[in-house]
N, C-alpha and C positions, 0 to 999 in steps of 0.2 A: 477629441479630448482624451480618448484612451491612449493614443500615441504619445501625447504630451505627458500623461501620467506615467507611461512606461519609461520614458526617457528622462524625465525631470525628477520624479519622486523616488524611483528605485536607485539605490547605490549600485555601483559596479564592484565586483569581487575578484580577488585573486584566489583561485582554487588550489587546494593542496595537491602535491604530487601523489599519484596513485601507485601503491606498491602491494603486491600479493602478500598474503599471510606468510609469515616466516617464523622460524624458531624451532626448538627441539621438543617442546612440550605441547601436546595436543590439548585443546579445550574441547570438551564434550559436555554439552548442556545436560545430557541424560545420564552421565556416568554414575551419579549417586542416587538416581531415582529408582524406585521399585515399580511394579506394574499396577499399583493402585493409585487412587486420588486423581484420576483423569476426569476432567470436567468438560462436558460438551458445550461449546459456545458459538455464538454468532454475534458479530460486531457491526453488521451493516444490514439494516432494513429501514425503509422510510415509512413514516406515518402520514396521516392527513394533516398538512400544515401549509401555510401560505396560500390558503384558498384552494388547495388541490393542484396548483400549477406545477408542483414538483413530482406529480405522478405517484402519489401515495394515498389517493383519495379513498380507496377501499380499506385502508389499514388503520383502524383506530388503535390507540395504544393498548387497550384492554384485549382486543382481538389478537394483536401481535403476541402478547404474553400467553394468551390461551392456546394459540396454535403451537407455539414453540414448547410450551409446557407439555402439551399432549404428545409431542415428539420426544420428550425426555431430555430437553436441553436444560443444562444447569446454569449457564450464563446467557441471559437474554438482555439485549440492549436495543435501543432505538437510535438510529443515526440520521436524524433529520438534516436537511440542507440548512446550513447557517443558523441553526437553532438547537439549543440543548434541551432535549425532552427529559424532564425529571420524573416521568411516570415510572413507578415500579410497584411491586406487590409486597405485602408485609413479610413474606418469607424470603425475599431476595434483596440484598443490598443494592443501592443505586450505583450503577457504573455510567458515568457521564461520557457520552460519545456524540459527536456530530460530524457530518461530512462538509468539508470546507470547499468552496469554489463556486463561482457563478458561470464560468466560461463555457461556451459552446463546444470547445475542444476537449472538455473533460479533464482539464489539468486540476485534478481534485486531490484532497488529502483526507484521511480519517484521523480525527483528533480524539484522544482518550484522556480522561481525567482533567478536562478543561474547566476552569472557573467561569469563563465567559467566552463568547464568540469573537474571533478576530475578524473585523469587517474588511480588512484590506484584501483586495484581489485585483488582478489584471484580466478583465473579462474577455479580451480579444486575444491576439497573439501574445505569447510570452517568450521573452528571451531567457537564456539560462540565468542571467542576473536577476530577472524578475522572479523566477522560480525559487532561487536561493533566498531572496528577500522574504518571500512568503514563508518558506520553511523556517527561516530564522525566527520570524515573528510567532509562528505557530509553536515551535519548539519551546520558546520562552514562556508560552502561556498554557502548555499542556503537559500531562504526565508522559505521553508518548505520541509520536506522529508516524502514521503509515502513509506511504505514497499509494494512492488508490488506483486500481486497474491501470497501471502505467502504459500498457500497450493499446488501450482503447483510444481510437482516433489519433494515434501517435502522439499522445499527450506528453510523454517523456521518451527521449531517445535512449539508446543503450549508453551513449556517452554521458548523457545527463545523469544516469544512475551511478556511473563511475565517479563523476566529479562533484555532484551536489552533496551537501552535508546537512546536518541537523535533522535527520530522520532516523528512526530506529527500526521500523518495520516496513515490509513490502507486501501489499495485498496482491500476491502472485497468483492467487486462485480466487476467482469469483464467477458468478453467473454470466457476467458480461464478457469476460476475457481471461484466458490463462496468460500469465506474463512471466513464465519461468526464465526466458532469456534475459529479461530485465533484472530479475533477482540475481542470476548468475553474473551479470555484468557488474553489479555492486559487490558481490562476494569476490569476484576475480580482482577487483580493485582494492581488496583488503578491508572492506567495510563489514564490521560485525553487525549486520542487520538480519532480522529474522522474519519468518513467514507469518502472514495472516491470510486466512481463507474465510470468505464470507458469501452468503447468498446474495446480498444487495437486492433483496426482493422489494418490488414496488407494488405488487398486487397479489394479495393472499387468496384471491378468488382463483388464481391460476396455480395449481399444485406443482407445476414444473418450475416455479420460481423459488420455492423454498425447500429446505431440507436437502439441498444439493451440495453445498460447499460449507464446511464447518471448520472450526479450530478446536482441537483438543488441547486443554491447558492443564498442566500439572500443578495443582495447588490444593491445599487443605482448607483454604479460606476463600470465600467469594467476595471479600471486601475489595473495593476498587484498587487500592494500592497494592494488594497482594496479587491480584490478577494481572495488573500492568507489570509488576516486577517479574512475574513468571514469563510474560510475553517478551520483555526486552532482554531477558537473560537466556532466551532460547528454549525454555522449558515448555514447549508446545509443538504441535505439528498439524499440518493440513490434513483434514479427514473428509473424503468424498464417499458418502454412503453408496453402496452398490445397488440402489433401488432402480436406477434408470430414469430417463426423462419423463416417461409416461406413467409412472407409479402414482397410485391414488394416495390420498392422505392416510387412509387406514393401512395401506401397504407399507407406507413409510413408518407409521407408528409401530407396526409389527416388526419390521426390520431393525429399527433402532432400539427396540426393547431388548434385543439380543445382540447389540452391536459388538463388533470386535474392538480390540484395543492393542496398543503397543505394549508388549510385556517388558522389553528392555532394549537398550541400545548402548553397548559398552565396548570399550577398547581393552582388549587383552593382548599384552605384548605389542606386536606390530599388526594386529588384525582388528577390524571393526566388525562386531557381531550385532545383528538385529534379530529380534524375536517378536512374533505376533501371537495373539491368542487363538488364531485360526491358521490353517495351512496357507502357505504363500504360493501363489500361482507364478509370479515373476517378481524378481528384485532387480533394481537398476541402481548403479552407483555413478554419480556425476561429480566432475571435478572442475578444475581451472578452465575458464572460458566456456563452461557449459558442456564440456566434452563428456560423452558417456564412456566411463572407464571400464565398466563390465556390466553385462546382463546375465543374470542367473535364472534359468528356467526352472519350472516346478519339478520337484522330486516328491513322489507320493507321500503325503502326510507331513512333509517337512515344514516346520514353523520357524526355522532359523535360517539365516543367510549370512555369509561372511565375505569379507573383502580384505585383501592384504594391503596395508598402508606402506607406501614407498617414499623414499627421501624426496622425490620430485613432486609429490602431492602437497599442494598448499591447503586445500580444503576438500572434503568429500561429503556429499550429502546423499541420502538414500531415498528412493521411491520404491514402493512395493504395492502390488495388487494381490489381494487375497482370493481364495477360491469362491467366496461369497460375493465377489465384485467390489468390495471395499478397497479404496485406494488411500495410501498414506504418502505424504511428502514430508520428510523429516527435515529439521534444521541441520545445518552442517556441523561437522567437527572440523576444526581448523588449527593451524600451527600458531603457537604463541611463544614468547620468551619465558614466561613464568607461570603458565597454566591459567591465566585469566585473560578475557578479551582485551585487546589493546584499546586505549582511549583514542578514538578517531580524531584526527586533525580536522579543524573546521575552516571553512572559507573565511577570508579576512576582507574587510571593506578596503578597496583600493581607492584612496582619496584622490590621487592625481588623475586616475582614469575616470572616476566619477565626475570630477570637475571638467575634464576634457570633453566628455560626452555631453554634459549639460551646456557648456559654452558652445560646443559645436551645434547642438540642437537649437540653442538660442539664436545663433548666427543664421542658421538655415531658416528659422522661423522669421527672423527680421528680414532676410533677403526675400522670402516669399511675400511678406506684407508689402515691402517696397515695390516689388515687381507687380503685385496686384494693383497697388495704388497708381503706379506709372501707367499701366494698361487702362485703368479706369479714367485717368486724366486725359489720355490720348483719345479714348472714346468720347469723353465729354467735349474735348476740343474739336473733334471732327463734327460732332453734333452741332456745336455753336457755329462752326464755319459754314455748314450747310444751311443753317437758319439765316445767317447773314447774306449768303448768296441768293437765297430765295427772296429775302426782303429787298435786296438791291435790284433784283430782276423785276 
């Protein structure tokens, strides 16, 4: 039935051509930001739902908020599978998040600001057309859609990331898998999609599952629409606290109480300059096709690192490790025509191809039914012949 669903229900699409970022004006999401108003957030953690079958049975909503509040998180959300958890506390506005997808191959999405859950999914193998159909439906029903842990179980290929449309964020950093090549594949195709970094914790009894992968969001307001706007315009970065896998809860509380922050990321002339609140151990600058353009090692006490932007650079993103172990992965600066992100082209339903696939599948199904019927009639005929022969004998 799943194969019928894949072939018959899903339309086929024509995907837009992919072109690297181009233009003479750099878009820098951090250009006008100061070093204040950074909010520590997590957009993926599962609670006890669906009778515990989704592996969040030890996480009550209240406990989730208690644990992350103790760690100093400003933005706390619950991303139950196929269910919008509306629990919050009086001091925090509700931010609606859920994780979409039933499939064993983890072709999942994180949906933010959704009014209701989209039930559609293709739980077994998914073609690129199936993935696009789901993303289109989710995008129409959500404030933002992130492709979740794309490298996990090869749920999304690099080519998928380049061709698929209707998503705004990539969960390139999570407890389950780092997916930086997938993010770079999307950026190299000229898609203005930005990073999301989440714990995706399923069991808060295990300290190594939480407080590991976070998103720093630049916003003065914790209202849902303001947080989502900051994410989809790139005013955020992945933050991996330097506490290590074996840190206790109290060690995490202590580390995050004095957490480092990005002070600035600005373009001056033809150079990109980044600055942190603590000394930088190493800074890396990554560009088209995920190529490392430069690695800058630690200089004693230096909190700034710079990179010369050249005409051949289409986008540049920075990663840096600080002397306290914290790691930042910044959103890219990229070329534009007028200083604003391009409006991405979207996949279009290909009606002739859709009809061809459906007719072809229908003919194959009809042929299979006729073949099965013929074989069954032959077996029945042979059975009758043997009965007649035995009777005549």
